[in-house]
VOGU-3710 file (C-alpha; in Angstrom, 3 decimals, decimal comma):
1> mlfcvimvti> 9,838/37,656/15,863  6,128/37,028/14,947  7,165/34,966/11,887  9,407/32,592/13,962  6,373/32,197/16,485  4,100/31,238/13,431  6,665/28,921/12,001  7,055/27,191/15,432  3,389/26,917/15,790  2,870/25,417/12,274
11> yclevknmay> 5,802/22,843/13,150  4,260/21,803/16,290  0,778/21,268/14,737  2,433/19,094/12,050  4,263/17,043/14,860  1,301/16,811/16,781  -0,942/15,725/13,810  1,471/12,896/12,833  1,878/11,613/16,460  -0,692/8,572/16,113
21> kiylfdfdyt> -0,834/5,346/18,073  -1,382/3,224/14,995  0,160/3,503/11,411  -1,519/1,481/8,864  0,370/1,034/5,466  -0,343/0,103/2,134  2,328/-2,236/0,587  3,220/-2,029/-3,066  4,794/1,470/-3,847  4,439/2,272/-0,232
31> lanseigivk> 6,665/0,134/1,730  8,138/-1,847/-1,292  8,783/-1,843/-5,080  7,467/-5,054/-6,563  7,104/-3,663/-10,232  9,904/-5,972/-11,731  8,242/-8,931/-10,460  4,680/-7,794/-11,483  5,792/-6,967/-14,953  7,637/-10,146/-15,415
41> cfkllmqqeh> 4,798/-12,416/-14,293  2,060/-10,355/-16,412  4,311/-10,666/-19,455  4,977/-14,309/-18,911  1,301/-15,109/-18,438  0,140/-12,996/-21,371  2,786/-14,914/-23,456  1,795/-18,325/-22,314  -1,995/-17,435/-22,905  -1,321/-15,732/-26,144
51> ysipsdeeik> -2,494/-12,309/-25,356  -1,115/-9,061/-26,863  1,606/-7,820/-24,278  1,307/-4,167/-23,188  4,018/-1,877/-22,354  5,849/-1,990/-18,952  4,048/1,334/-18,084  0,716/-0,014/-18,756  1,149/-2,774/-16,496  2,872/-0,634/-13,613
61> rtigmpmiea> -0,433/1,551/-13,758  -2,249/-1,336/-12,519  -0,138/-2,099/-9,248  -2,336/-1,228/-6,315  -5,382/-2,681/-7,881  -7,002/-5,781/-6,642  -5,411/-8,651/-8,975  -8,858/-9,604/-10,625  -9,293/-5,876/-11,639  -5,771/-5,511/-12,737
71> irvlfkeddd> -6,335/-8,812/-14,995  -9,566/-7,179/-16,182  -7,805/-4,170/-17,274  -4,886/-5,746/-18,940  -6,371/-8,762/-20,638  -9,571/-6,848/-21,664  -11,682/-9,671/-20,364  -14,888/-9,601/-18,325  -15,814/-13,173/-17,777  -15,286/-13,687/-14,102
81> allhelrdky> -14,579/-17,491/-14,646  -11,833/-16,746/-16,834  -10,637/-13,801/-14,679  -10,234/-16,110/-11,748  -8,474/-18,782/-13,997  -5,946/-16,196/-15,151  -5,510/-15,061/-11,515  -4,625/-18,714/-10,738  -2,162/-19,025/-13,610  -0,658/-15,636/-12,491
91> tvfadkfmte> 0,056/-17,077/-9,070  2,054/-19,895/-10,422  4,506/-17,312/-11,914  4,357/-15,132/-8,842  5,263/-18,070/-6,601  8,532/-18,433/-8,673  9,483/-14,789/-9,363  7,733/-12,219/-7,117  9,443/-12,325/-3,665  12,964/-12,310/-5,330
101> ntklypqtip> 11,986/-9,293/-7,325  10,271/-7,389/-4,347  12,624/-4,902/-2,573  11,603/-2,787/0,483  12,494/0,918/0,013  15,618/2,056/1,823  13,297/4,351/4,075  11,091/1,331/4,826  12,752/-0,296/7,761  14,152/2,882/9,518
111> alkkikeaga> 10,546/4,324/9,252  9,070/1,226/11,003  11,576/1,107/13,602  11,041/4,823/14,620  7,400/4,083/14,911  8,035/1,082/17,357  10,571/3,204/19,153  7,969/5,899/19,577  5,646/3,331/21,453  3,126/3,173/18,326
121> ktaiissktr> 1,989/0,076/16,313  1,894/-0,755/12,584  0,036/-3,076/10,372  -0,299/-3,463/6,545  -3,367/-3,216/4,612  -2,873/-4,246/1,068  -4,764/-5,625/-1,846  -1,757/-7,734/-2,332  -2,048/-11,331/-0,617  -1,099/-11,499/2,873
131> rrimqtltrd> 1,060/-14,700/2,079  3,061/-12,757/-0,579  3,706/-9,934/1,852  4,722/-12,175/4,556  7,116/-13,885/2,410  8,948/-10,319/2,059  8,841/-9,439/5,735  10,213/-12,773/6,578  13,037/-12,786/3,985  13,880/-9,202/5,391
141> kitdlvefvi> 13,543/-10,255/9,093  11,258/-7,624/9,950  8,183/-9,463/10,899  8,624/-8,079/14,514  8,090/-4,666/13,208  4,577/-5,191/11,907  1,655/-6,483/14,082  -0,237/-8,105/11,207  -0,956/-7,932/7,567  -4,479/-7,840/6,343
151> gsedvkshkp> -4,339/-8,802/2,468  -6,712/-9,570/-0,426  -7,865/-12,887/0,980  -8,795/-11,370/4,303  -11,623/-9,165/3,116  -14,699/-9,294/0,858  -14,418/-5,856/-0,782  -11,166/-4,154/-1,652  -9,965/-0,545/-1,542  -11,355/2,019/-1,674
161> spegilmaie> -13,690/0,157/0,476  -12,744/0,646/4,162  -13,150/-3,031/5,179  -9,578/-3,666/5,758  -8,861/-0,576/7,697  -11,965/-1,018/9,971  -10,745/-4,497/10,474  -7,487/-3,484/11,619  -9,125/-0,730/14,057  -11,222/-3,335/15,469
171> rfkvaksdvl> -8,088/-5,483/16,194  -6,240/-2,739/17,693  -9,210/-1,510/19,928  -8,444/2,270/19,142  -10,392/5,260/18,143  -10,273/6,258/14,438  -8,507/9,531/15,568  -5,617/7,641/16,763  -4,958/6,009/13,318  -3,180/7,098/10,199
181> yigdnvidgg> -3,244/5,262/6,560  -0,212/5,761/4,620  -0,630/4,932/0,871  0,933/5,817/-2,565  -2,403/5,713/-4,444  -5,619/7,863/-4,533  -7,543/4,472/-3,858  -5,692/4,480/-0,522  -6,722/7,879/0,132  -10,351/6,861/-0,659
191> aaqnagvdfa> -10,067/4,079/1,651  -8,942/6,046/4,337  -11,599/8,722/3,839  -14,303/5,995/3,734  -12,922/4,479/6,927  -12,779/7,947/8,841  -9,343/7,981/9,473  -6,318/10,144/8,446  -4,477/9,909/5,463  -0,814/10,484/4,225
201> avltgnnvre> 0,162/10,118/0,773  3,693/8,932/-0,353  4,838/9,808/-3,965  6,636/6,572/-4,745  3,904/5,166/-6,791  2,010/6,158/-9,993  0,084/9,015/-8,483  1,462/12,651/-8,255  1,115/15,299/-5,665  -1,805/17,019/-7,696
211> dfvkmpyvki> -3,813/13,934/-7,485  -3,761/13,964/-3,784  -4,679/17,704/-3,011  -8,241/16,802/-4,297  -8,861/14,574/-1,151  -8,395/14,937/2,460  -4,856/14,446/3,719  -2,565/15,357/6,583  0,692/15,165/4,654  2,056/14,438/1,103
221> mnsldell> 5,528/12,860/1,310  8,338/12,315/-1,275  9,226/9,123/0,637  8,652/7,547/4,336  11,593/9,297/5,884  9,424/12,321/5,963  6,807/10,498/8,040  8,138/11,019/11,725
//
């Protein structure tokens, strides 16, 4: 009998902890898988610019980084002017291939609908551009499930900077205790910690459970269907 009481208490605490007014999401590897498009665009750019092409896995490990940082790592360049030039050239390929190769996870739309049905609201805070994310949301007809998107062009400093999350909190006019940030990367966890909000990790990216237990979190999920 005591065991049952303890289990019910734990369950209630977890449900209570996950009952937030605002759910903020990362995009790549959290709501959607863009790796086919990202790998394709990087390879085409490297081929065009005569750079050595790394493995698919090396490229995938940069997903979630700000684009300039990903280019810095993959191209092994440090000149800011060159990095921005390469970013602009990458964008040309991304305009052609990214959205068609970006797929929402099967759990994404059901999770967003459940949040809305519960009376809570959602937004996306990502190092990807707002324009690119909106293309996917529009294609899949779910713009009504997301209040707004804060992308790389909307902030001065990228995650783990808390700027994007704090901007969202200001727009929603809520307390930090009412906010949960969900992401697949320890960079997302760092951004949540720096912003002073709760964090839930989803294991659909490159980081594993052991990476997240080193930082504050309220939940580590295999997929978004464990969120609510």
